[in-house]
C-alpha positions as CSV (number, residue, x, y, z in Angstrom):
1,M,-64.7,98.3,-58.7
2,K,-67.9,96.6,-57.5
3,D,-67.4,93.7,-59.9
4,A,-63.9,93.2,-58.6
5,A,-65.2,93.2,-55.0
6,H,-67.9,90.7,-55.9
7,A,-65.4,88.4,-57.7
8,A,-63.1,88.6,-54.6
9,L,-66.0,87.7,-52.4
10,V,-67.0,84.7,-54.6
11,R,-63.3,83.5,-54.6
12,K,-63.1,83.8,-50.9
13,G,-66.4,81.9,-50.4
14,A,-65.2,79.1,-52.8
15,I,-61.9,78.7,-51.0
16,T,-63.7,78.5,-47.6
17,S,-66.1,76.0,-49.0
18,A,-63.3,73.8,-50.4
19,V,-61.5,73.9,-47.1
20,L,-64.6,72.9,-45.2
21,L,-65.1,70.0,-47.7
22,V,-61.5,68.7,-47.1
23,V,-62.0,68.9,-43.3
24,F,-65.3,67.1,-43.6
25,L,-63.9,64.3,-45.7
26,A,-60.8,63.9,-43.4
27,A,-63.1,63.7,-40.4
28,W,-65.2,61.1,-42.2
29,Q,-62.2,59.0,-43.0
30,W,-60.4,59.1,-39.6
31,G,-62.9,60.5,-37.2
32,P,-65.0,57.3,-36.5
33,G,-61.9,55.2,-35.9
34,L,-60.4,57.8,-33.5
35,I,-63.5,57.8,-31.3
36,G,-64.0,54.1,-31.5
37,V,-67.1,53.9,-33.7
38,P,-67.2,50.5,-35.5
39,S,-67.0,50.5,-39.3
40,Y,-70.4,48.7,-39.6
41,I,-72.0,51.7,-37.9
42,V,-70.2,54.6,-39.7
43,P,-67.9,53.2,-42.4
44,P,-64.9,55.4,-43.3
45,L,-64.7,57.3,-46.6
46,S,-62.3,54.7,-48.1
47,M,-64.8,51.9,-47.4
48,V,-67.7,53.9,-48.9
49,A,-65.5,54.7,-52.0
50,A,-64.7,51.0,-52.4
51,E,-68.4,50.1,-52.1
52,F,-69.2,52.7,-54.7
53,V,-66.9,51.0,-57.2
54,R,-68.4,47.6,-56.4
55,A,-72.0,48.9,-56.7
56,F,-71.1,50.5,-60.0
57,Q,-69.8,47.2,-61.3
58,L,-72.1,44.7,-59.8
59,D,-75.3,46.4,-58.4
60,H,-76.1,48.5,-61.5
61,L,-75.6,51.8,-59.6
62,L,-75.7,53.8,-62.8
63,L,-79.1,52.3,-63.8
64,H,-80.6,53.0,-60.3
65,T,-79.3,56.6,-60.5
66,G,-80.7,57.1,-64.0
67,V,-84.1,55.9,-63.0
68,T,-84.2,58.1,-59.9
69,V,-83.1,61.1,-62.0
70,L,-85.8,60.6,-64.6
71,E,-88.4,60.3,-61.9
72,V,-87.2,63.4,-60.2
73,V,-87.2,65.4,-63.4
74,A,-90.7,64.2,-64.4
75,G,-92.1,64.9,-60.9
76,F,-90.4,68.3,-60.6
77,V,-91.5,69.5,-64.1
78,I,-95.1,68.4,-63.8
79,G,-95.5,69.5,-60.2
80,S,-94.0,72.9,-61.0
81,L,-96.2,73.4,-64.0
82,L,-99.3,72.5,-62.1
83,G,-98.3,74.6,-59.1
84,A,-97.6,77.7,-61.3
85,V,-100.8,77.3,-63.4
86,I,-103.1,76.8,-60.3
87,G,-101.3,79.6,-58.5
88,Y,-101.9,82.1,-61.4
89,M,-105.5,80.9,-61.7
90,L,-106.2,81.4,-58.0
91,G,-104.3,84.7,-57.9
92,M,-106.3,86.1,-60.9
93,S,-109.7,84.8,-59.8
94,P,-110.8,85.4,-56.2
95,V,-113.8,83.2,-56.9
96,A,-111.6,80.3,-57.9
97,E,-109.4,80.9,-54.8
98,L,-112.4,80.7,-52.5
99,A,-113.7,77.6,-54.2
100,L,-110.5,75.6,-54.5
101,S,-108.4,76.7,-51.5
102,P,-110.0,74.4,-49.0
103,Y,-109.4,71.3,-51.2
104,I,-105.8,72.3,-52.0
105,L,-105.2,73.0,-48.3
106,A,-106.6,69.5,-47.4
107,L,-104.3,67.9,-50.0
108,Q,-101.3,69.7,-48.5
109,I,-102.2,68.8,-44.9
110,A,-102.5,65.1,-45.8
111,P,-99.1,63.4,-45.3
112,K,-97.6,62.6,-48.7
113,V,-96.1,59.4,-47.5
114,A,-99.6,58.0,-46.9
115,F,-100.3,58.4,-50.7
116,A,-97.4,56.2,-51.8
117,P,-98.9,52.8,-50.8
118,L,-102.2,53.9,-52.4
119,F,-100.5,54.8,-55.7
120,I,-98.6,51.5,-55.7
121,L,-101.9,49.6,-55.2
122,W,-103.4,51.5,-58.1
123,M,-100.4,51.4,-60.5
124,G,-98.2,48.6,-59.3
125,F,-94.4,48.7,-58.9
126,T,-93.8,51.1,-61.8
127,V,-92.3,54.6,-62.0
128,Y,-95.7,56.3,-61.9
129,P,-96.3,56.1,-58.1
130,K,-92.9,57.7,-57.4
131,I,-93.6,60.5,-59.9
132,L,-97.0,61.2,-58.4
133,V,-95.6,61.5,-54.9
134,A,-93.0,63.9,-56.2
135,I,-95.7,66.0,-58.0
136,L,-97.7,66.3,-54.8
137,I,-94.7,67.4,-52.8
138,V,-93.5,69.9,-55.4
139,F,-96.9,71.4,-56.2
140,F,-97.6,73.2,-53.0
141,P,-94.5,75.4,-52.5
142,V,-94.6,76.6,-56.1
143,M,-98.3,77.3,-56.0
144,V,-98.1,79.2,-52.7
145,N,-95.2,81.4,-53.9
146,V,-96.9,82.3,-57.1
147,L,-100.2,83.1,-55.4
148,T,-98.4,85.2,-52.7
149,A,-96.5,87.1,-55.4
150,L,-99.7,87.9,-57.3
151,R,-101.4,89.1,-54.1
152,G,-98.4,91.4,-53.4
153,V,-98.3,93.1,-56.8
154,D,-98.5,96.9,-56.4
155,P,-102.1,97.9,-57.1
156,D,-100.8,101.3,-58.4
157,M,-99.0,99.5,-61.2
158,I,-102.2,97.7,-62.1
159,N,-104.2,101.0,-62.0
160,L,-101.5,102.7,-64.1
161,A,-101.8,99.9,-66.7
162,R,-105.6,100.2,-66.8
163,S,-105.3,104.0,-67.3
164,F,-103.4,103.2,-70.5
165,T,-106.4,101.0,-71.5
166,A,-104.5,97.7,-71.0
167,T,-106.5,94.5,-71.3
168,R,-106.6,91.9,-68.6
169,A,-104.2,89.7,-70.5
170,Q,-101.8,92.7,-71.0
171,I,-101.9,93.5,-67.3
172,F,-101.0,89.9,-66.5
173,W,-98.1,89.6,-69.0
174,K,-96.7,93.1,-68.5
175,V,-97.2,93.6,-64.7
176,E,-98.3,90.5,-62.7
177,F,-96.3,87.8,-64.5
178,P,-92.9,89.6,-64.3
179,A,-93.5,90.5,-60.6
180,S,-94.2,86.8,-59.8
181,L,-91.0,85.4,-61.3
182,P,-88.6,85.9,-58.4
183,P,-91.0,84.3,-55.8
184,M,-91.8,81.5,-58.3
185,F,-88.1,80.6,-58.7
186,A,-87.8,80.6,-54.9
187,G,-90.5,78.0,-54.9
188,L,-88.8,76.1,-57.7
189,R,-85.6,75.9,-55.7
190,I,-87.5,74.4,-52.8
191,G,-89.4,72.1,-55.1
192,A,-86.1,70.8,-56.8
193,T,-85.0,69.3,-53.5
194,L,-88.4,68.1,-52.4
195,A,-88.8,66.2,-55.7
196,V,-85.9,64.0,-54.6
197,V,-87.6,63.4,-51.3
198,G,-90.9,62.5,-52.9
199,V,-89.2,60.0,-55.3
200,V,-87.2,58.4,-52.5
201,V,-90.4,58.0,-50.4
202,G,-92.1,56.2,-53.3
203,E,-89.0,54.0,-53.9
204,L,-88.7,53.1,-50.3
205,V,-92.3,52.1,-49.9
206,G,-92.6,50.0,-53.1
207,G,-89.7,50.3,-55.5
208,N,-87.9,47.6,-57.3
209,V,-85.4,50.0,-59.0
210,G,-83.9,53.4,-58.1
211,L,-81.6,54.8,-55.4
212,G,-84.4,54.5,-52.8
213,Y,-84.7,50.8,-53.6
214,L,-80.9,50.4,-53.4
215,L,-80.9,52.2,-50.1
216,S,-83.6,49.9,-48.7
217,F,-81.8,46.8,-50.1
218,G,-78.6,47.9,-48.4
219,E,-80.4,48.3,-45.1
220,G,-82.0,44.9,-45.5
221,Q,-78.6,43.3,-46.1
222,A,-77.0,45.3,-43.2
223,D,-74.6,46.8,-45.8
224,T,-73.9,50.2,-44.3
225,P,-71.5,51.3,-47.0
226,L,-74.1,50.7,-49.6
227,V,-76.6,52.8,-47.6
228,F,-74.0,55.6,-47.5
229,V,-73.4,55.2,-51.3
230,S,-77.1,55.6,-51.9
231,I,-77.4,58.6,-49.6
232,V,-74.4,60.3,-51.3
233,M,-75.8,59.7,-54.8
234,L,-79.2,61.1,-53.7
235,T,-77.5,64.1,-52.3
236,V,-75.7,64.6,-55.6
237,V,-78.9,64.3,-57.6
238,G,-80.6,66.9,-55.3
239,A,-77.7,69.3,-55.5
240,I,-77.6,69.1,-59.3
241,A,-81.4,69.7,-59.5
242,Y,-81.0,72.7,-57.2
243,L,-78.1,74.2,-59.2
244,A,-80.0,73.6,-62.5
245,V,-82.9,75.8,-61.2
246,I,-80.4,78.5,-60.1
247,L,-78.8,78.5,-63.5
248,V,-82.2,78.9,-65.2
249,E,-83.1,81.6,-62.7
250,R,-80.0,83.6,-63.5
251,R,-80.7,83.4,-67.2
252,V,-84.4,84.5,-66.8
253,L,-83.8,87.1,-64.1
254,H,-80.6,88.4,-65.5
255,Y,-81.8,92.0,-64.9
256,L,-81.7,91.5,-61.1
257,P,-78.6,91.9,-58.9
258,A,-76.8,88.6,-58.3
259,R,-77.6,88.5,-54.6
260,S,-81.3,89.1,-55.4
261,I,-81.5,85.9,-57.4
262,G,-79.6,83.7,-55.0
263,G,-76.0,84.9,-55.3
264,N,-73.9,81.7,-54.9
265,L,-76.9,79.7,-53.5
């Protein structure tokens, strides 16, 4: 009964979402013309679609998208691993937390955009500055979620494990690590979208390939449809990254109710 109700709810949500998408696309196609907005300000959907085909054939859109995807994946994976490792280290060692927290906080407070020109000066117009900016942006939400999860572990569970003569490693793997997984995946979902932001910042500042560069190129040429194409492709990349994290989360946290691990989001 409960499964049928959940399936009906999912079906209802999917239909509503599809209707909203159709309304949005229709408004994009005919709305600007109805209110008198010139096509060079907000191009209609058909013009953007035609520009997509042209960019795919002439502007190497697939190449730019592939480069951005690789940079996003690399930045997200490395940033997430560093954030998780540092978060677990700080959560398990109060001394390490006291020693490193001020420096990590200073790194987070510093605007990430400011690092992009510096990385480009050091490494040139390569993929590495973009990946580094993505790593910096992804690192903090994952680390904070892991650290907060470890701080929130029920001390009675830890004391119970100790009463069974569990070692420190066993307490971590049997109690603390499982308890930290749901908050960590929440941080990973945030990091998946922020990785796209970090890569685009690097490409805008000093890229010669990638969707951020294509967006900057379109802006320089006053080619508004190309700018919209770049934005749409970046949105698709971010959405796919977000959905990929949710799929992994559902496999890892299969023992939790669907709504507890994000439901349809």
